[in-house]
C-alpha positions as CSV (number, residue, x, y, z in Angstrom):
1,D,8.1,-22.8,-15.1
2,H,6.1,-24.6,-17.8
3,D,8.1,-22.9,-20.5
4,I,11.3,-25.0,-19.7
5,L,11.7,-28.7,-20.5
6,P,11.6,-30.9,-17.4
7,E,15.1,-32.1,-18.3
8,V,16.5,-28.5,-18.2
9,Q,14.8,-27.9,-14.9
10,A,16.3,-31.0,-13.5
11,F,19.8,-30.0,-14.8
12,I,19.4,-26.6,-13.2
13,G,18.5,-28.3,-10.0
14,T,21.9,-30.1,-10.0
15,L,23.9,-26.9,-10.2
16,D,25.7,-25.8,-7.1
17,A,26.8,-22.1,-6.8
18,S,29.9,-23.2,-4.9
19,N,31.3,-25.0,-8.0
20,T,29.6,-23.3,-10.9
21,A,31.5,-20.1,-11.9
22,A,28.8,-18.7,-14.2
23,V,26.1,-19.8,-16.6
24,A,25.5,-18.5,-20.2
25,L,21.9,-18.8,-21.2
26,F,20.6,-19.8,-24.6
27,A,17.3,-21.1,-25.9
28,T,15.4,-21.9,-29.0
29,G,11.7,-21.9,-29.3
30,F,8.7,-19.7,-30.0
31,S,9.3,-17.1,-27.3
32,T,12.0,-15.9,-25.0
33,A,10.0,-16.8,-21.8
34,A,12.3,-19.7,-21.1
35,L,15.3,-17.5,-20.7
36,A,13.6,-15.4,-18.0
37,S,12.5,-18.6,-16.2
38,M,16.0,-20.2,-16.3
39,R,17.5,-16.9,-15.0
40,R,15.0,-16.9,-12.1
41,L,15.6,-20.6,-11.2
42,L,19.4,-20.1,-11.3
43,A,19.3,-17.0,-9.2
44,A,17.2,-18.9,-6.6
45,R,20.1,-21.4,-6.5
46,G,22.6,-18.6,-6.1
47,V,24.2,-19.3,-9.5
48,R,25.7,-16.3,-11.4
49,V,24.1,-15.8,-14.8
50,L,26.1,-13.9,-17.5
51,G,24.2,-10.8,-18.6
52,E,23.9,-11.5,-22.3
53,S,21.9,-14.5,-23.5
54,F,21.0,-15.9,-26.9
55,F,17.7,-16.8,-28.4
56,C,16.8,-18.3,-31.7
57,K,13.4,-19.0,-33.1
58,G,12.8,-22.7,-33.4
59,K,10.4,-24.8,-35.5
60,L,7.1,-25.3,-33.8
61,F,4.6,-28.1,-34.9
62,F,6.2,-28.2,-38.3
63,V,4.4,-25.1,-39.3
64,F,5.7,-22.1,-37.4
65,N,9.2,-20.9,-38.1
66,A,9.8,-23.6,-40.7
67,G,13.4,-23.8,-41.7
68,R,14.6,-22.5,-38.3
69,P,17.2,-22.6,-37.1
70,N,18.8,-21.6,-40.4
71,E,22.4,-21.0,-41.3
72,S,22.2,-17.3,-40.2
73,D,20.8,-18.5,-36.8
74,L,23.7,-21.0,-36.5
75,A,26.2,-18.4,-37.4
76,S,24.8,-16.1,-34.7
77,A,24.9,-19.0,-32.2
78,R,28.5,-19.6,-32.9
79,A,29.3,-15.9,-32.5
80,F,27.5,-15.8,-29.2
81,G,29.4,-18.8,-28.0
82,L,32.8,-17.4,-29.1
83,K,32.0,-14.0,-27.6
84,T,30.9,-15.6,-24.3
85,L,33.9,-17.8,-24.2
86,A,36.3,-14.8,-24.7
87,S,34.5,-12.8,-22.0
88,V,34.9,-15.5,-19.3
89,K,38.6,-16.1,-20.2
90,Q,39.4,-12.4,-19.4
């Protein structure tokens, strides 16, 4: 799972399905591959992952996706967070 930062992999390794109700996935970067990898690692630990996830293009090497995340991306992230929070409170 080379598309996930080692720190994120380590964090996932600390999660225990018995005390983790569910996980909402989000990522920034150049591709959405990390979302699938995180979903796979969490499933292997028996941790429930919510169906919807969030991805935002991120700046890469100061050249690709310059100016990202932008205000629109941040607004979309806020909306995702609020929608996710509302769905788990139900």
